[in-house]
N, C-alpha and C positions, 0 to 999 in steps of 0.2 A: 526250044522244042517243049512246049508247055502241053499240059494236060487239059483236054477240051473242058469248058466250063459246064457244059451240058451233055448229058449222056442220053442218047436216045434209045432206051430199050423198053420193049413190051414184054414184060416177064412177071409172073405171079409173085416174085420175090425180087425186090429191087435194092440197089445199093444206096446208102450204106448198111451194112449188116456186120455189127461186131461179132467176132467169132466166138462160139462158145469154148469156155476155157476148163482148165483142170487144176485142182488143188493137190499140192504135194502132199504124199504120205510116205512113210518110212518103210513099210513092209507091202509086198504084193497082196492085194486083197484076194481071198480066197472065193473061188467059184461058188456062187449061191444060186446058180441056174439061170442067171440073167446077164452076166458079164461077159464083154467081149475084150480081147487083149490084142493090142497093136503096137509096132516098133515106135518110139518117139523119134520123129524125123528132125534134124538139126538143120533147119534152114528159115526162111520167111514165110510166115503164116499168111495165106492168101485164099480169097474166096473168088473164084472165076464166076463171072456173069457173061452168058453168050446169048445173044439174039440175032441168029444169021450171022451177017458180017459184022455185026456190032459186038466187040469184046471188051470187057472191062475187068481189069485185075485189081481187086480191092486188097487193101492191107488192114492191119490192125489199127493203124491210125488214119489220119484225114490224107495221107500221102500215097495215091494209088501207085501200083507197080506198072501199070500199062506202058508207059514210055521207056521204062528201063528194060523190058524183056520182050522186043518185038518179035524175036522167034517163038516164044510162047504163044503169042497172039496168033501166029500163023499155025501153030501146032493145035491149037484149040479149034480152030476152023476146020482142020483136017481129020481130027481124032475124036472130039465129042459131039454129042447130038446137037442139032440146029437150034434148040432152045432149052438151056438148062443152067442151073446153079450149083457148083460144085466146090466144096470146102476141101483145103489141103495144104500142101507146103511147097514151095519153091526151093529146090535144091540145086546144087551144082556138083555133079559127079566127075571125079577125076581119077581115071584108071579104075580101082576097086573100092573106092571109098569116098565119102562125102568131103567135100573142101569148103567150109564155111568161109574162110579167110579170102579165098578167091572170089566167092559169092558176094561179099561185102563190096568188092572192088566194082561190082555190076552197077552200083547207085553211084552214077556220075553226072555231072550237069552238062557236059559237052555231047551234043547230038552226035557228032563224029565218032566220039569214043564209045558211045553207046552202040552204035552200028559195028564198030570194030570189035568189041567184046562179045557181041551177040553171035559173031561168026567165029572168034577164037575160043571163047569159054560159054558154049551154050548151056543154057539151064533146061533143067527138068522139072514137071510137076508130079507130086505124088499125091493122088486123089485118096481121101478117107471119109468123105461123107457127101451126101447128096441132099441139097435142099430144095430143088425144084426141077421137074422135068416136064417139057411141054408146056402145057397150060396149068399144070397141077403143082400146088405147093406142098411140099413135104415138110414143112415145119413142125408141124403138130404130130407127125408120124412117128412111131417108137423107132429108136435107132435099129432095131433088128431088121424092121422092113426097109428102113432107108439104106441099109448096107446090102440087102439082097437086090434091090432096085439099082444101087450103084455097081454092084458086080454085072447086071445086065446091060450095061452101056459100055463094057469092056469086052468087046468080042474078040479082040486080037491081042496078043502080048507084043512088047516092044514099044517104039515110038518115044515121043517126048512126054506123054501123058501116061503116068503109070499108076496102077492100084496096089495101094499097100496091103500086105498079108495081114491076117487077122486069125485069130485062135480062140475058141472057148475053153481052152485046157490051162489051168493055171500053172500045172507043172512044166509045160510046154513054154509058157509065158517066161517062167523063171529061168529056162535054159536060154531063151532068146535075150534076156536081160543081159547074161553073161557073154554069150557068142557074139551078138549084134553090135557091141561097143567097138570091135576092131574093125568095122566099116565105117565108124564114124557116127553111129546113132547113140543117143544119150539117155535111153531108158525105155519105159514101156508106159502106154497110155491105156487106161482101164476105163471101159465105158458101159454104163448099165444099159441092156438091150430095150429096156422098156420106156425109156426117157424120150421125150420130144426134143428138138433142137431149141436151146434156149439161149439167145444172144447174151454176149458179155457176163455169163454167169458160170461159176465153177462147179458144174456138175459132174465133171469127169474126175479121174484121179491120174496122177503121174508119179511114177517110181524112178528116181535117178539116182545114179552113182555118187558116191561121196568119198572122197580120200583126202588125206592131209599132207600138208608140207611144210616145211620151215623156211621162211622167206625173210628178206631183207626189208626193213622200212626206209624208204629212200626219200619220201615226200609226202605231201598231202595238198589236197585241193579244199578251197573252203566251200561251205555250204551256201546253197544258193540265198539263204536267210540271213547271212552275216557273217562275220568273223570268227566262225567255229568250224570244226573239222567236218568236211563233207565225205571225202574218201581218202583212205591212205594209199599210196602208191607203193607197189611190192616189186621185188627185184629178185632175180636169181642169177647167180655166175655162171657163165658158159665154160667151155673147155679152154677158151682163150683168156680166161680170167676176167672179161669184160662183165659188168653187172648189167643185166638185160630187164626192161620192163616187162612183167608178165601179168600184170591186172591190177586190180584195186580191192580193198575190203572198205565196206561202206555200211554195213548194218549195225548202227550204233544208236542208243537212245539220245535224245536231244541233249539231255544233261551230261551224258558221257562225252558228247561231242565237244563241248565247252571245257571239261576237264582235260581232254586230250591234248587242247591247244597249250595249256600250261605243263603239261608233262612232257611234251615234245620241244618246249620252247629251248632247253639247253642244248638241243641238237640242230638248231637253226644253222645252215650254212649258205654261203655264197655260191651263186649259180656258176660262175666261173671256175669255181674249185670242186664243182660237183662231178660225179662220173656221167651224169646226163647233161653237161653244160651246154653241149651243142644240139639240144633237142628241138629248139625253136628253127635253127637252120635247117636241119634233117626234115622237119615236118613241112617247112615251106617248099623244099625241093620235091618232097612226095607229092604235095599238094599240086604242084605245077605239072609234075610229070604224069600224075594220075595214076602211078603203078603202086604195088604193094610196099608196105613198110619195110625197113632194113630188119634182118632177122639173123640169128646167129648160124643157121642153115645156109644163108647167103653169104656168109662171112662179114656180115654187118653187126651193128649193135641196135638191138631194140630199144626205143625210147619212147615216152609219152607222146601221143600226138598234140598237135597244136589246135587243130580245127576238127570239129566232130563231122563225120560222114553224113549224119542225119540232120544236124542243125548247124549251118555255117556260122550262125551269131553266137552259138555257145563258147564261152571262154574256158579253155582247157589248160590254161598256164596253172603252174602248181608252185608251191613253196618248197624249196629244196631242204632236206636234212643230212646231216652227215650219216652215210650208211653204216651205223654201228648198232642199231636195235634189230632184234630178231623176233619175229612173231609166227605161232603156228597158225594157220588157216585151213579151212576144209574148201575142197573144190570138188565139182561134179566131173570135169572133163577139160582135157587140153584141147585147143585149137591150134596146130602148129607148135609154136614156141611159147604160147601164152595160156592163161586161164580163159576158158570159153565164156564163163559167166563170173558175176561178181562173186569173190571168195568171202567166206564167213570167218571172222575173227573167233579163234578159239582159246588162245592164251598166250601170254608173253614167254619166251624163251630166252631168259639171262644165262642158260647153261650153254647155250650155242653161240657160235663165233660166226660172223656175217660171212667169212670165207668159206664156212661148211655148207652154206646154203647154195647147193648146185643142181643143176638138171639131173644129175645122177640119181637123185632121191626119188624121182618121180617114177610111179608105176605105170608102164604102158601096156595096153590091152594088146592081146594077140590079134594079129590082122585077121580080117573075115571079108570075103568077096561081096560086094554089095550086089552083083548079079544073083548071086544064090539066094539072097533075101527076096529080092523081087520076082524071082521065079516061083516062089511058094504060093 
C-alpha cells in the first residue's frame, strides 16, 4: 500500500509545505493587543490539501499520512470545502482525553491493519490555521484574518474535523494551561495575529509544562557519530517492583557525551543479568503482532523497543548498565506509563536509592473532559 508518486492537485498552495513552528518560552506572553492563545494539541502535525476528490495529508517530514488515515481522507471530503489547505493536528480521542500512545499504533506497514485500525481507533483532525481557500492563497494574510476565515468554514459542530478554541485573553490562557492538561493537552500556543504564515520558521511561541522526577539509569544508546553516549535510558519501578523503561535523556554537549562513556563504564552489565534482558524478544513479538507495548497497567514490563516505528532501519539496541545510578530529569508530560518527550538531565542524585524511584512520585493532572474544550 504505497503512497502515490505523483499528486494531482490544482491548488494555490501545493505540497510539500513545512509547517510553521513555535519556539519554547518559560512564561506565558502577556497580551500586547495582537496575540491569540490556543491549546497545544498532542498528536501528529498535518497539513490537509483538498482538491475535490483528491486529498493529501502532509506531515512534518517527507512521509505523508494519507495512507495511514483513510477515515480522515473521507472526513475531509465530507466536512471541508472543495478546495482548501488546512493546517492542524491529527489526534486520537479515547473517551474524554487524547491518547498519543494509541495514535502511534496507527503508523503500520500492513494495509490490512491500517484498515482495521481506521475502524477500531478512528482519528480526528483539529484545525488551527487556513493556508488556502478556493483559488486564493492566504499564506501572506495576517493570522487574525486567517483565523476568521477558518471559523467561516466550520458551519456545524462535531464530526471528525474539529476547530480548536482560541482566546485573546492571557488570563484565560493561563487557566487553560492548568485545566486542559487533564485532557491530554500539553501546553499553550501563542500566535501573533499580525504575522503571515511562514513555513519552517519558529515565529510562534509555546508554553509547556515542566516537572521533575528521580529516575534509574539503566543503559545507554550510542550516538550516531560514534562510540559516545547518544541517549541514556531511564527507568521507574512499578507497584510490582519491576523496572519499567519510561524514556530517555539525550540533551548533552558532544564533549559531555564522551565523558559519560567513561563515567558509566564501571556500571556495564551483561544483558542476560539485566532487568530488561528480554527486551529483544518482547520487541520482536510486539513488531509481529503490531499491538501496543507491554505496560505496567497491562500487567507487563515496559522495555526499550528494538525497531523504530518511524524508521525500520534505525538500530535501537542499547548498552545495559547495572541499575544503580539515579538522576533527576525534567519532563513535560506523561503518555500512559512513559515520558511523552525526551527528558532533560538536571543533576545526579547520589542520595537516592534506585528502589525509591517509583511511579508514585509523579504528579498527575486532574482529569478534564476533551469535549468541553472542543465545545468552546
